[in-house]
C-alpha positions as CSV (number, residue, x, y, z in Angstrom):
1,M,125.7,127.1,123.8
2,S,127.5,124.7,121.4
3,G,127.8,121.4,123.1
4,W,129.2,119.8,126.2
5,G,132.5,121.6,125.8
6,S,130.8,125.0,126.2
7,W,129.8,124.0,129.7
8,L,133.4,123.6,130.7
9,G,135.2,126.7,129.4
10,G,135.2,129.8,127.3
11,A,134.9,130.0,123.5
12,D,138.0,129.5,121.4
13,A,138.5,132.2,118.9
14,E,140.3,130.0,116.4
15,A,137.5,127.4,116.6
16,D,134.9,130.1,116.2
17,A,136.4,131.1,112.8
18,K,135.9,127.5,111.5
19,P,132.8,125.6,110.6
20,N,132.0,123.2,113.4
21,F,129.8,120.7,111.6
22,R,130.9,118.0,109.1
23,A,128.1,116.5,107.0
24,V,128.2,112.9,105.9
25,T,126.8,114.2,102.6
26,D,129.9,116.3,101.8
27,R,131.4,113.3,100.1
28,P,131.5,112.9,96.3
29,Q,128.3,111.8,94.6
30,D,130.0,108.6,93.3
31,E,130.8,107.6,96.9
32,L,127.3,107.8,98.4
33,Y,126.4,104.1,98.6
34,G,128.0,102.2,101.5
35,Q,127.5,98.5,102.0
36,L,126.2,97.5,105.5
37,E,128.5,95.2,107.4
38,P,127.2,93.0,110.3
39,A,128.7,95.5,112.9
40,D,126.5,98.3,111.4
41,L,123.4,96.8,112.8
42,E,124.8,95.8,116.2
43,W,123.5,97.7,119.3
44,A,126.2,100.1,120.5
45,C,124.6,100.9,123.9
46,A,126.9,103.9,124.1
47,G,127.4,105.9,127.3
48,G,127.5,109.7,127.8
49,F,124.4,111.3,126.3
50,A,123.2,109.2,123.3
51,T,119.9,108.1,121.9
52,E,120.0,104.9,119.9
53,T,116.9,103.6,118.1
54,Q,115.8,100.8,115.9
55,V,112.5,101.4,114.1
56,W,110.4,99.3,111.8
57,Y,107.7,100.8,109.6
58,T,105.2,98.9,107.4
59,V,102.3,99.8,105.3
60,L,99.8,96.9,105.4
61,E,97.9,95.6,102.4
62,D,94.7,97.4,103.6
63,G,96.6,100.7,103.7
64,A,97.1,100.8,107.5
65,L,100.4,101.9,109.1
66,A,102.2,99.8,111.8
67,S,105.5,100.7,113.4
68,S,107.6,99.3,116.3
69,Q,110.5,101.1,117.9
70,I,113.1,100.4,120.5
71,I,114.7,103.4,122.1
72,H,117.9,103.1,124.2
73,S,118.6,106.4,126.0
74,S,121.8,107.1,127.9
75,I,121.8,110.1,130.2
76,G,125.3,110.7,131.6
77,L,125.9,108.7,134.8
78,W,122.3,107.5,135.1
79,Y,121.3,104.0,134.1
80,P,120.1,103.9,130.5
81,Q,116.3,104.2,130.0
82,I,114.9,101.9,127.4
83,Q,111.4,101.9,125.8
84,I,109.6,99.8,123.2
85,T,106.8,101.6,121.4
86,F,104.1,100.5,118.9
87,K,101.8,102.6,116.7
88,Y,99.0,101.5,114.4
89,F,96.7,103.7,112.3
90,N,94.1,102.6,109.8
91,P,92.9,105.6,107.7
92,K,89.9,103.7,106.5
93,T,88.4,103.0,109.9
94,G,90.1,105.7,111.9
95,Q,91.4,103.1,114.4
96,K,94.5,104.2,116.3
97,V,96.6,102.2,118.7
98,W,99.6,103.6,120.6
99,K,101.6,101.9,123.3
100,S,104.9,102.8,125.0
101,T,106.3,100.4,127.5
102,A,109.3,100.9,129.8
103,V,111.7,98.0,129.3
104,T,113.2,95.9,132.1
105,H,116.2,93.5,131.9
106,F,117.3,94.6,128.4
107,V,120.1,92.3,127.0
108,T,122.1,92.2,123.8
109,P,123.2,89.8,122.6
110,P,120.3,87.7,123.9
111,G,122.2,84.5,124.2
112,Q,121.3,81.0,123.2
113,G,117.8,79.4,123.4
114,V,115.7,82.5,123.1
115,G,114.2,81.8,119.7
116,R,112.2,78.9,118.3
117,D,115.5,77.1,117.5
118,K,116.8,76.6,121.1
119,S,120.3,75.5,119.8
120,K,120.8,78.8,118.0
121,S,122.9,81.7,119.3
122,Y,122.4,85.4,118.4
123,D,124.8,88.3,118.2
124,K,124.3,92.0,119.0
125,R,122.0,92.5,116.1
126,S,119.4,90.8,118.3
127,C,118.1,91.8,121.7
128,K,115.6,90.8,124.4
129,A,113.9,92.1,127.5
130,D,111.1,91.0,129.8
131,Q,108.6,92.5,127.4
132,F,110.0,91.4,124.0
133,T,112.5,89.6,121.9
134,V,113.8,90.9,118.6
135,L,115.8,88.3,116.7
136,F,118.0,88.9,113.6
137,D,118.4,86.0,111.1
138,E,120.3,85.5,107.9
139,H,118.7,83.1,105.3
140,P,120.2,80.8,102.7
141,D,118.8,82.9,99.8
142,G,120.7,86.0,100.9
143,S,117.7,87.7,102.6
144,E,117.8,88.8,106.2
145,S,115.0,89.4,108.8
146,Y,114.0,90.8,112.1
147,T,111.3,88.9,114.0
148,I,109.6,90.9,116.7
149,D,107.6,89.1,119.5
150,A,106.3,91.5,122.1
151,N,103.8,91.6,124.9
152,M,103.1,95.3,124.9
153,D,100.1,95.1,127.3
154,T,97.2,92.9,128.3
155,D,95.4,94.0,125.1
156,L,98.3,94.1,122.6
157,Q,100.7,91.4,121.5
158,L,103.0,91.5,118.4
159,S,104.4,88.6,116.4
160,Y,105.6,89.7,113.1
161,T,108.7,89.6,110.8
162,Y,110.4,92.2,108.6
163,T,112.4,90.6,105.8
164,R,114.9,92.3,103.5
165,P,115.0,90.6,100.1
166,A,118.4,89.6,98.8
167,S,117.8,91.8,95.7
168,C,117.6,95.0,97.8
169,P,120.7,95.6,100.0
170,G,120.7,97.7,103.0
171,W,122.8,100.9,102.9
172,K,124.5,103.7,104.7
173,L,125.9,106.9,103.2
174,G,129.6,106.2,102.6
175,S,131.7,103.1,103.1
176,G,133.7,101.9,106.1
177,P,133.4,102.7,109.8
178,E,133.0,106.4,109.2
179,G,130.1,105.9,106.7
180,S,126.8,107.3,107.8
181,K,128.2,109.7,110.4
182,S,127.9,113.5,110.6
183,Y,130.1,115.1,113.2
184,F,129.4,118.1,115.5
185,G,132.4,120.2,116.7
186,T,135.7,121.3,115.1
187,N,137.7,118.3,116.2
188,T,136.4,115.1,114.5
189,A,138.8,113.0,116.5
190,S,137.0,114.2,119.7
191,P,133.7,115.6,118.5
192,D,130.9,117.2,120.6
193,G,128.6,114.5,119.1
194,Y,127.5,112.7,116.0
195,V,124.4,111.4,114.2
196,L,124.0,108.4,112.0
197,H,121.4,106.5,110.0
198,K,121.4,103.1,108.4
199,F,118.6,101.6,106.3
200,W,116.9,98.6,104.9
201,P,115.0,100.6,102.3
202,R,112.5,97.9,101.3
203,V,111.2,95.0,103.4
204,T,108.2,92.7,103.3
205,T,106.3,92.0,106.5
206,S,104.3,89.0,107.7
207,G,102.7,87.7,110.9
208,H,100.1,89.2,113.2
209,I,99.2,92.0,115.5
210,I,96.8,91.0,118.2
211,Y,94.7,93.9,119.6
212,K,91.9,93.2,122.1
213,G,91.8,89.6,121.0
214,Q,91.5,90.4,117.3
215,A,94.2,89.4,114.8
216,I,95.4,92.0,112.3
217,D,97.2,90.6,109.3
218,A,100.7,92.2,109.2
219,K,101.4,91.5,105.5
220,G,102.8,94.6,103.9
221,T,105.9,96.4,102.8
222,G,108.1,98.9,104.7
223,V,111.5,100.0,105.9
224,F,113.9,99.4,108.8
225,I,116.1,102.2,110.2
226,R,118.9,102.2,112.8
227,A,119.9,105.6,114.1
228,I,122.1,107.1,116.8
229,Q,122.0,110.7,118.1
230,G,125.3,110.9,120.0
231,M,124.4,114.2,121.7
232,R,121.5,115.8,123.4
233,P,118.7,115.8,120.8
234,N,118.0,119.5,121.1
235,L,121.5,120.2,120.0
236,V,121.5,117.8,117.1
237,A,118.8,119.5,115.0
238,S,116.2,122.2,114.9
239,R,114.2,120.4,112.2
240,W,113.7,116.9,110.8
241,N,111.8,115.7,107.8
242,F,111.1,112.0,106.8
243,A,109.3,110.2,104.1
244,N,108.6,106.5,103.5
245,F,106.8,105.8,100.2
246,Q,105.8,102.2,99.3
247,S,104.0,101.4,96.1
248,I,100.8,99.3,96.2
249,G,98.8,97.0,94.0
250,H,99.8,94.1,91.7
251,G,100.8,95.9,88.6
252,D,104.1,95.7,86.6
253,E,106.7,94.2,88.9
254,S,109.4,96.3,87.3
255,Q,107.6,99.4,88.3
256,K,107.0,98.6,91.9
257,T,108.8,101.2,93.8
258,A,109.9,102.5,97.2
259,A,111.6,105.7,98.3
260,I,112.8,107.0,101.6
261,M,114.2,110.3,102.7
262,M,115.7,111.6,106.0
263,E,116.6,115.2,106.4
264,F,117.7,117.4,109.3
265,T,118.8,121.0,109.8
266,T,121.3,121.9,112.5
267,T,120.7,124.5,115.1
268,S,122.6,127.8,114.9
269,D,125.1,126.3,117.4
270,Y,126.5,124.2,114.6
271,G,127.2,124.9,111.0
272,G,129.4,127.5,109.3
273,P,131.9,129.8,111.0
274,L,130.6,132.0,113.9
275,G,129.2,135.2,112.4
276,S,128.2,133.5,109.1
277,K,124.6,134.2,110.2
278,K,123.5,137.6,111.7
279,D,120.6,137.8,114.1
280,K,119.3,140.2,116.8
281,D,118.5,139.6,120.4
282,E,115.4,140.8,122.3
283,Q,117.0,144.2,122.8
284,G,117.7,144.6,119.1
285,N,121.5,144.1,119.4
286,Q,123.3,142.2,116.6
287,V,124.2,138.6,117.5
288,N,126.7,136.5,115.7
289,K,125.5,132.9,115.0
290,R,126.5,130.1,112.8
291,E,124.8,129.5,109.4
292,T,122.8,126.3,109.7
293,M,123.4,123.2,107.5
294,T,120.8,120.8,106.1
295,V,121.7,117.2,105.5
296,N,119.5,115.2,103.2
297,I,119.9,111.4,102.5
298,G,117.6,109.0,100.7
299,S,117.2,106.1,98.3
300,V,115.0,104.9,95.4
301,I,113.9,101.3,94.8
302,V,112.6,100.1,91.4
303,G,111.5,96.5,91.0
304,D,112.8,95.5,94.5
305,E,116.3,96.7,93.5
306,L,118.3,99.7,94.9
307,V,118.8,102.0,91.9
308,A,120.0,105.1,93.7
309,V,121.3,106.5,97.0
310,T,121.0,110.2,97.3
311,G,122.7,112.8,99.4
312,S,123.1,116.6,99.6
313,T,124.2,119.4,101.9
314,R,122.5,122.8,101.9
315,K,123.5,126.0,103.7
316,G,121.1,128.2,105.5
317,N,117.9,128.8,103.5
318,D,119.4,127.6,100.2
319,E,116.9,125.5,98.2
320,G,119.1,124.8,95.2
321,S,119.8,121.1,95.9
322,S,118.2,118.5,93.7
323,S,117.6,116.2,96.7
324,S,115.5,118.1,99.2
325,V,112.2,118.5,101.1
326,K,110.1,121.6,100.8
327,H,107.3,122.7,103.1
328,L,104.4,124.1,101.1
329,N,101.6,126.4,102.1
330,T,102.8,126.9,105.7
331,T,100.4,128.3,108.2
332,F,100.6,129.0,112.0
333,D,99.3,126.1,114.1
334,P,98.1,127.3,117.5
335,D,98.2,123.7,118.8
336,T,102.0,123.6,118.5
337,G,103.2,127.2,118.0
338,Y,104.9,126.4,114.7
339,Q,104.5,127.3,111.1
340,A,103.3,123.9,109.9
341,P,103.2,122.7,106.3
342,G,100.0,122.3,104.3
343,G,102.0,120.1,101.8
344,L,105.4,118.5,101.3
345,E,107.5,118.1,98.2
346,F,110.2,115.5,98.1
347,A,112.8,115.3,95.4
348,W,115.5,112.6,94.9
349,S,118.5,112.8,92.5
350,G,121.4,110.4,92.6
351,P,123.7,108.3,90.3
352,L,122.3,105.1,88.9
353,L,123.6,102.0,90.7
354,E,124.3,98.6,89.3
355,G,125.7,95.4,90.7
356,T,125.1,93.6,93.9
357,G,126.1,94.0,97.6
358,G,129.6,95.4,98.0
359,A,130.0,95.5,94.2
360,L,127.1,97.9,93.8
361,K,128.5,101.1,92.2
362,P,127.4,104.0,90.0
363,V,127.0,103.5,86.3
364,N,129.3,105.8,84.3
365,G,130.4,107.7,87.3
366,T,127.9,110.4,88.1
367,S,126.6,111.1,84.6
368,D,123.7,108.7,84.6
369,V,121.2,110.0,87.2
370,V,118.0,108.6,88.7
371,N,115.4,111.3,89.5
372,A,112.2,110.9,91.5
373,K,109.6,113.3,92.9
374,L,106.6,113.2,95.2
375,T,104.2,115.9,96.4
376,V,101.6,115.3,99.1
377,D,98.7,117.5,100.2
378,L,98.4,117.6,104.0
379,G,95.4,120.0,104.1
380,K,95.3,122.5,106.9
381,P,97.3,121.8,110.1
382,H,94.6,123.4,112.2
383,P,92.0,122.5,113.0
384,A,92.9,118.8,112.9
385,S,89.6,118.0,111.2
386,E,90.8,119.9,108.1
387,S,94.1,118.0,107.9
388,K,94.6,115.2,105.4
389,G,95.9,111.8,106.6
390,L,96.9,113.2,110.0
391,V,98.0,110.3,112.2
392,E,99.0,112.5,115.2
393,K,100.6,115.7,116.3
394,V,103.2,114.1,118.6
395,D,104.2,116.0,121.7
396,V,107.8,114.7,121.8
397,L,108.5,115.5,125.4
398,G,105.4,113.6,126.4
399,E,106.8,110.4,124.9
400,I,110.5,110.3,125.6
401,P,111.9,108.8,128.8
402,Y,111.5,110.9,131.9
403,M,115.2,111.7,132.6
404,V,115.8,112.6,128.9
405,R,112.7,114.9,129.0
406,K,113.9,116.5,132.2
407,V,117.3,117.3,130.8
408,V,116.2,118.5,127.4
409,N,113.3,120.6,128.7
410,Y,115.4,122.2,131.4
411,V,118.4,123.0,129.1
412,A,116.5,124.0,126.0
413,G,113.1,125.3,127.1
414,T,111.7,123.8,123.9
415,K,108.5,122.0,123.1
416,P,109.2,119.8,120.1
417,Y,106.4,118.4,117.9
418,V,106.2,115.9,115.1
419,Y,103.4,116.0,112.5
420,Q,102.8,112.5,111.3
421,N,100.7,111.9,108.2
422,L,99.7,108.9,106.1
423,N,98.4,109.6,102.6
424,P,98.0,108.2,99.1
425,A,100.7,109.5,96.8
426,T,102.2,109.1,93.4
427,L,106.0,108.8,92.9
428,S,107.3,110.1,89.6
429,V,110.5,108.2,88.5
430,Q,112.9,109.0,85.7
431,L,115.5,106.4,84.8
432,P,118.5,107.1,82.5
433,E,119.3,105.3,79.2
434,S,121.8,102.9,80.9
435,Y,119.2,101.4,83.2
436,K,119.4,97.6,82.4
437,G,120.2,98.6,78.8
438,E,116.5,99.3,78.2
439,G,116.9,103.0,77.5
440,S,115.6,106.0,79.5
441,K,112.1,105.8,80.8
442,S,109.7,107.7,83.0
443,F,106.7,106.3,84.9
444,E,104.5,107.0,87.8
445,S,103.9,104.6,90.7
446,K,100.9,104.9,93.0
447,G,101.2,104.0,96.7
448,T,101.2,105.3,100.2
449,V,103.5,107.7,101.9
450,F,104.1,108.1,105.6
451,T,105.7,111.5,106.4
452,E,107.0,113.2,109.5
453,A,107.7,117.0,109.8
454,T,109.5,117.6,113.1
455,F,109.9,121.0,114.8
456,I,112.3,121.2,117.8
457,S,113.4,124.8,117.9
458,E,113.8,127.9,115.7
459,P,116.9,127.4,113.4
C-alpha cells in the first residue's frame, strides 16, 4: 500500500521504476537555511487527511520540562478533531502532569479584542477556542512571541509566553514556499502527501503554570515547532527521532548553546525504486519493496545566534552522514515490542552562517563547517526503574483523537510508541576559523536534553 492512490487503482509500472519520495534535504548544503515568512507560521487547517501541530517546549530553570501542543487533525469528510495538550515533568521531585483536552469552537484568526489590548487584531498565526487563546505578537526590538493562556482543567491553568530573541531567527530548510517540504509520491505536482517542519530554535519563557493552586515559575529556555503531516501518519514514517538541547547556568554568554534535531525514516512504501529493497513474506517468498530514506534536519545556536542549519538524506541502513542520530545498546522492550535504545548519539554538521534574517548565509560557501555532538545514556528501557530520565513511554494511539486512532489502527494494525527522556547532557561544539574572526575553537556546554525515539512500524 503506497498512499491514497493505491486504494483507487493498480500499480503503475513506470512509477514503480522511479523513487517515490523527494526529501527536502536533497538540496545543496549552501541552500539549507530558509527565512521564515509570516505565512510560514499561519494555521493551514488543511482538509483531506492531515495532522497539523504547534508545539512549545521549555526546560525550566529548576531542570523541569514543560510543553504545550495544539493538534488539528483532519480526517477526510469528518469535522476536524482538535486537542490541546500539556506535559510537565520534574526529574528532581518525580512530579508528572499530563492533560489532554478536546477543543471546542476553534477559530483562526481569533479576531479583535481577544488579548489584553482590546483594540488589537490578530492574524492566522494566532488562534483561540473555548479552552485557550494563543496569541502571536511582533515587538519593536525585532523579537516575536507566543502567549498561551489556557484553562486545561479545574486543577491546571497556563499563562506563559515563549519569546524568540531578535538575534536568533526562526528557520525552515530551504527558501520560498517549497522550503521545509518533503513529498511522497512520484508526482510532486499532485503528491500522495507531504511533511514539513518550521522552527524557532531558541526561545525564552516567562509566566506561570498553576497546578492544584500552586504556581510554578515558567522561566526557562526552549523551542517552538510548527509541523504538518499531510498524509496518514502511519504512511509518513516508520521511525522518528528528536532532540532539544538547551544549555544551563550563567557562564560565558558566548558559549551558551542550543541544538535541535528532527529525523524521520520512511516506510518501505516510500523511498527508492520498487525492488531496491528485497524482503521475504511469511511463506519465505521474495517481496520487492522500496529502500527507505531517512531525513535529518537540525540547527546549532551559539551565544543566542543561529550558527548552522543542518540537513542530510540517508538511504536504507547507511550511517555515513555527518548529521545523524544513532541508537546505542538497543535491547528488546516487552512493554512496547520494540528494540529500544539504551543511549542516543546526535551529530550535527553544517555550513557556518553569518548575517541576519533573510541575509543570513553560509560563510565561504560550504568550506567552513560547524560541528556538534551529543551522547546521552538512557539506561535500560526495561524495567522502567532502570531507565535514566524516562519521562514516559507514550502509547500514541491512546493519545491521538478517536477518529484518527480508529483509521490508523484499522488500516495499519500498528501500535506506535514514543520513548521520552529528559537528561543532563554535554554538547561538544567545534567552530571554524571564520567564526566572528576569532579563529577556530572547540568547547563543551553543559545543559539538559529532551529526547524522543518514536517507533511506528518496522521499516
